C-alpha angles and dihedrals in degrees: 000000000000090000091054091048091052091050090050092051092048090048092050092048090050091050092049091051090051091050091050090049091051090047092051090049092052093048100043104038111096097203103054116148130206112218115210108233090208106049103011094238119150122227125189110238121220116249090205137025125200091354093304123111114251088245088069089067099034091053095040114110088204093065116088114249093232089061091051090047089054092055094048091044098247089120130041118191115241138151098304143100092262089064091049089052094048094051093044091067091074090077090067118126089218101109091187097065098023093089089064091052088047089056089050092055095042091050091046088055089050094055096037120126134139116357093356090066089072092068113054100051099077098046088044094058091040090055094044093051095042096047105020098159091049090046094055092045088054091049090051091059088074109068092187091065089221091121092055090049092051092049094048091049095047092047090050090049102046112355104078105034093131091063093064092216093299094157099189091050091049091049093048099042100039095041089048092054092046093050094044093052098038093100115189090003119151126218093275090062091050089055090048089053090056094045091048091056091044090052091051092050091049090051091051091052090050090058091065 
């Protein structure tokens, strides 16, 4: 009995060491790819987010497990409640872990097609209107402007369904939220708020 127990302990220790080794490999390797389980495409994963190593988030007890599972490819967003839960975390007021959830939403938008496209639009516009300055700073990190285009299109597609294409209401309500939450924003940000909403409305019209 003791012998079996010792074997079990040794086996558990060995398994834990292997898990730690795998974890270290995931966190430290700079060319780790995420393989899409649906279409087989490969995407290069970031080794850091918001100037913090990815290990900071993967080892952080304050980060939801489903978000970690997304990064290590144990979870793939699809048209289900788990995806809704994952994307809802971006509305957190915790600015320390929010960048990781922002990556989760941005990457979900990147891989979205078909039914999945129905899910990122609402959390995307909620994030943009709640943290507008942070949103624009994130958009500015991509010099190609492709990220901004993807976000505008996904918001137009699935983020404002309750407005029923009432363009004036969208312009008034969304611009109002952006302006109200754009703390310490200068006039250039106010203009960006207006253009952002105009771009969304244009994208909605293009869907018709």
